[in-house]
C-alpha positions in Angstrom: 44.3 -34.0 9.9 43.7 -31.9 13.0 42.4 -28.3 12.5 44.3 -25.5 14.1 42.6 -24.0 17.2 41.9 -20.7 15.5 40.3 -22.4 12.6 38.1 -24.5 14.7 37.1 -21.5 16.8 36.1 -19.6 13.7 34.0 -22.5 12.4 32.4 -22.9 15.8 31.5 -19.2 15.8 29.9 -19.4 12.4 28.0 -22.5 13.4 26.9 -20.9 16.6 25.5 -17.9 14.8 24.2 -19.5 11.6 22.6 -22.4 13.5 19.5 -22.5 15.7 19.5 -22.1 19.5 19.8 -25.0 21.9 20.3 -23.2 25.1 18.8 -20.0 26.5 21.1 -17.0 26.8 18.9 -14.2 28.2 21.5 -11.5 28.6 22.7 -11.8 25.1 19.1 -11.9 23.8 18.2 -8.7 25.7 21.3 -6.9 24.2 20.3 -8.1 20.8 16.7 -6.8 21.2 17.8 -3.4 22.4 20.2 -3.0 19.5 17.7 -4.3 17.0 14.8 -2.0 18.1 17.1 1.0 18.0 18.0 0.2 14.4 14.4 -0.5 13.5 13.2 2.8 14.9 15.8 4.6 12.9 14.9 2.6 9.8 11.2 3.4 10.2 12.0 7.1 10.5 13.9 6.9 7.3 11.0 5.1 5.6 8.6 7.8 6.7 11.0 10.3 5.3 10.9 8.8 1.8 7.3 7.6 1.6 6.1 10.6 -0.5 8.7 9.6 -3.1 8.0 5.8 -3.5 5.2 3.3 -3.0 5.3 0.6 -0.3 5.6 -2.1 -3.0 8.5 -0.4 -4.7 10.3 0.2 -1.5 9.9 -3.4 -0.5 11.2 -4.7 -3.9 14.2 -2.4 -3.7 15.0 -3.1 0.0 14.3 -6.9 -0.2 16.5 -7.2 -3.3 19.3 -5.4 -1.3 18.7 -7.7 1.7 19.0 -10.8 -0.4 22.2 -9.5 -2.0 23.7 -8.7 1.4 22.6 -12.1 2.9 24.3 -14.1 0.1 27.4 -11.8 0.3 27.7 -12.3 4.1 27.1 -16.0 3.8 29.6 -16.6 1.1 32.3 -14.0 1.9 32.1 -13.6 5.7 30.7 -17.0 6.9 32.1 -19.0 4.0 28.9 -21.1 3.5 25.6 -21.0 1.8 22.5 -20.0 3.9 21.2 -23.1 5.7 18.1 -24.8 4.3 14.9 -24.5 6.4 14.3 -27.5 8.7 10.6 -26.7 8.6 9.8 -24.9 5.3 6.1 -24.4 6.2 7.0 -22.8 9.6 9.5 -20.4 8.0 6.9 -19.5 5.3 4.2 -19.0 8.0 6.5 -16.7 10.0 7.4 -14.7 6.9 3.7 -14.3 5.9 2.9 -13.0 9.3 5.7 -10.5 9.1 4.4 -9.4 5.6 1.0 -8.8 7.2 2.6 -6.8 10.0 4.7 -4.8 7.4 1.7 -3.9 5.3 -0.4 -2.8 8.2 2.5 -1.0 10.0 3.9 0.9 7.0 0.5 1.6 5.5 -0.2 4.0 8.4 3.2 5.7 8.2 2.2 8.6 6.0 -0.7 9.5 8.4 0.6 8.9 11.9 3.5 10.0 14.0 6.2 7.5 14.8 5.1 7.6 18.5 1.5 6.7 17.5 2.7 3.9 15.2 5.0 2.5 17.9 2.2 2.6 20.5 -0.2 0.7 18.2 2.4 -1.9 17.4 3.4 -2.5 21.0 0.2 -4.0 22.1 1.8 -7.2 20.7 2.7 -8.7 24.1 -1.0 -8.4 25.1 -2.0 -10.1 21.9 0.7 -12.7 22.5 -0.9 -13.6 25.8 -4.3 -13.8 24.3 -3.1 -16.0 21.4 -1.2 -18.2 23.9 -4.4 -18.7 25.8 -6.6 -19.3 22.7 -4.2 -21.3 20.5 -1.9 -23.0 23.1 -4.5 -23.3 25.8 -2.3 -21.5 28.3 -4.2 -20.2 31.4 -4.8 -16.5 31.9 -5.2 -15.4 35.5 -7.4 -12.5 36.6 -4.4 -10.2 37.1 -3.2 -10.7 33.6 -6.7 -10.2 32.2 -6.9 -6.8 34.1 -3.4 -5.9 32.7 -4.5 -6.7 29.2 -7.6 -4.6 29.6 -5.5 -1.7 30.9 -3.1 -2.0 28.0 -6.0 -1.8 25.5 -7.4 1.1 27.4 -4.0 2.9 26.9 -4.4 2.1 23.1 -7.9 3.8 23.2 -6.4 6.9 24.8 -4.0 7.2 21.9 -6.5 6.4 19.2 -9.2 8.6 20.8 -12.3 6.8 19.3 -15.4 8.9 19.2 -13.5 12.2 18.8 -12.8 14.2 15.7 -9.1 13.2 15.8 -9.9 9.5 15.5 -9.1 7.9 12.2 -9.5 4.2 11.2 -5.9 4.3 9.9 -4.9 4.4 13.6 -6.0 0.8 13.9 -3.4 -0.4 11.3 -0.5 -0.5 13.7 -2.7 -2.4 16.2 -3.3 -5.0 13.5 0.4 -5.1 12.8 0.9 -5.8 16.6 -1.5 -8.8 16.2 0.6 -10.2 13.3 3.8 -9.5 15.1 2.6 -11.3 18.2 1.7 -14.4 16.2 5.1 -14.5 14.5 6.8 -14.4 17.9 4.9 -17.5 19.0 5.8 -19.2 15.7 9.5 -18.2 16.0 9.7 -19.6 19.5 7.5 -22.7 19.1 8.3 -23.8 15.5 11.5 -22.0 14.3 13.7 -22.4 17.3 16.2 -24.6 15.5 16.3 -22.6 12.3 19.3 -20.4 11.4 18.6 -16.7 11.9 20.0 -16.2 8.4 17.5 -18.7 7.0 14.7 -16.8 8.8 15.9 -13.5 7.4 16.2 -15.0 3.9 12.6 -16.3 4.1 11.4 -12.8 5.1 13.4 -11.1 2.3 12.1 -13.5 -0.4 8.5 -13.2 0.9 8.7 -9.4 1.0 10.2 -9.3 -2.5 7.4 -11.5 -3.8 4.6 -9.4 -2.3 6.3 -6.2 -3.4 6.6 -7.4 -7.0 3.0 -8.5 -6.9 1.9 -5.1 -5.7 3.9 -3.4 -8.5 2.3 -5.7 -11.1 -1.2 -5.1 -9.8 -0.9 -1.3 -9.8 0.8 -1.3 -13.2 -2.4 -2.9 -14.5 -5.0 -1.3 -12.2 -5.6 2.4 -11.7 -5.9 3.1 -8.0 -8.2 6.1 -8.8 -9.3 8.1 -5.7 -7.5 5.7 -3.4 -4.2 6.4 -5.3 -4.7 10.1 -4.8 -5.4 9.7 -1.1 -3.1 6.8 -0.3 -0.4 6.9 -2.9 2.0 4.9 -0.7 -0.3 1.9 -0.8 -2.3 2.2 -4.0 0.4 3.2 -6.6 3.2 1.3 -8.2 6.5 2.3 -9.6 7.9 5.9 -9.2 11.2 7.0 -10.6 13.4 7.2 -7.5 15.8 10.1 -6.9 19.4 9.2 -6.0 18.9 10.2 -2.4 15.9 7.9 -2.1 18.1 5.0 -3.4 20.7 5.8 -0.8 18.2 5.7 2.0 16.9 2.3 0.6 20.5 1.0 0.9 20.9 2.3 4.5 17.4 0.9 5.4 18.4 -2.5 4.0 21.5 -2.7 6.2 19.5 -1.6 9.3 16.6 -4.0 8.5 18.8 -7.0 7.8 21.0 -6.5 10.9 17.9 -6.0 13.1 16.0 -8.9 11.8 18.8 -11.3 12.2 19.4 -10.0 15.7 15.7 -10.3 16.7 15.4 -13.8 15.3 18.5 -14.9 17.3 17.2 -13.1 20.4 13.8 -14.8 20.3 15.4 -18.2 19.8 17.7 -17.6 22.7 15.3 -16.5 25.4 11.6 -16.6 26.4 9.4 -13.9 24.8 8.2 -13.0 28.3 11.8 -12.0 29.2 12.4 -10.0 26.1 9.2 -8.1 25.7 10.1 -5.4 28.3 13.3 -4.7 26.4 11.3 -4.6 23.1 9.3 -1.7 24.6 12.3 0.6 24.2 11.3 0.8 20.6 8.6 3.3 21.7 11.3 5.5 23.3 13.5 5.3 20.2 10.6 5.9 17.8 9.6 9.0 19.8 13.2 10.2 19.7 13.6 9.8 16.0 10.2 11.4 15.4 11.4 14.4 17.3 14.8 14.5 15.4 13.2 14.2 11.9 10.0 16.2 12.3 9.9 17.8 15.7 7.0 15.6 16.8 6.3 15.7 20.5 3.6 13.3 21.9 0.7 14.9 23.8 -0.2 14.1 27.3 -2.9 11.5 26.3 -0.5 9.8 24.0 2.3 9.6 26.6 -0.2 8.4 29.2 -1.5 5.7 26.8 2.1 4.6 26.0 2.9 4.3 29.7 -0.3 2.2 30.2 0.6 -0.1 27.3 4.2 -0.5 28.5 3.2 -1.1 32.1 0.5 -3.6 31.2 2.8 -5.4 28.8 5.6 -5.6 31.3 3.2 -6.9 34.0 1.8 -9.5 31.6 5.2 -10.8 30.6 6.4 -10.8 34.3 3.3 -12.9 35.2 4.1 -15.3 32.4 7.6 -15.8 33.8 6.2 -16.4 37.3 3.6 -18.9 36.0 6.3 -20.7 33.9 8.6 -21.1 36.9 5.8 -22.3 39.2 4.6 -24.7 36.6 1.1 -23.2 36.4 
């Protein structure tokens, strides 16, 4: 029995999206990254808006549960199939754990930092990616890339202002998130290229749910004491959520799921060195939403540091592309 053309086309579209990537599509990947980081910046602004009302663990349980429900709904109703099983379970699990680490470090600093400061700390990740590629994959780092990496970290120091009264250790948390994020990019590209983006998103949702539930159990049994008073977002458990908080959780879930699937597909479809400059637009979007929600305007040092980080990261990724093309 021969399928009708429109049926075959629909099935091919589903396979193309649900399956892994076999060919690079850099233009599509760049568009996916731009759309995804715009949605993620908006989501992070919404999370900062509700963090006084919920704990990190509670928020992750609620959002991850919503993500799972949406994933299964999309898979069954829209794509007409169950989410594909992982081809490399351990690689998907490793990627998910790295994203959990990034999530805890990133959102742990949300109550104390502006969105621009958080974004600047996170977006040292291309510099970390180059260092990890050199250490783990034995890729060669030339002197120009080493200078660019040093300049990028100098930009981070301008933002964090160590040695001054305005410096706080919490400012290092987004930098740690950048390290975890860089590691997961390498894992996605090297080990999860053939995985379905839906499978990757499902792995992240399940892992986030497990860690969120674990945090709720821990803080239901253990009193956070002084830490709970100072850092309620990290060291408390369940809070009775208001209806408007639940509404923001639902919106955040849709934004998060859409962005994560888009980013997974993007990094499967093009080299990280090509996509990193587009990823930097997150800093612009985060600054925009920070101004919209709280009227935050970055100071001169913060803007200078952000420019140094973006310039250094763009140069590093450009040099990676040049080295890859020349076979160095």
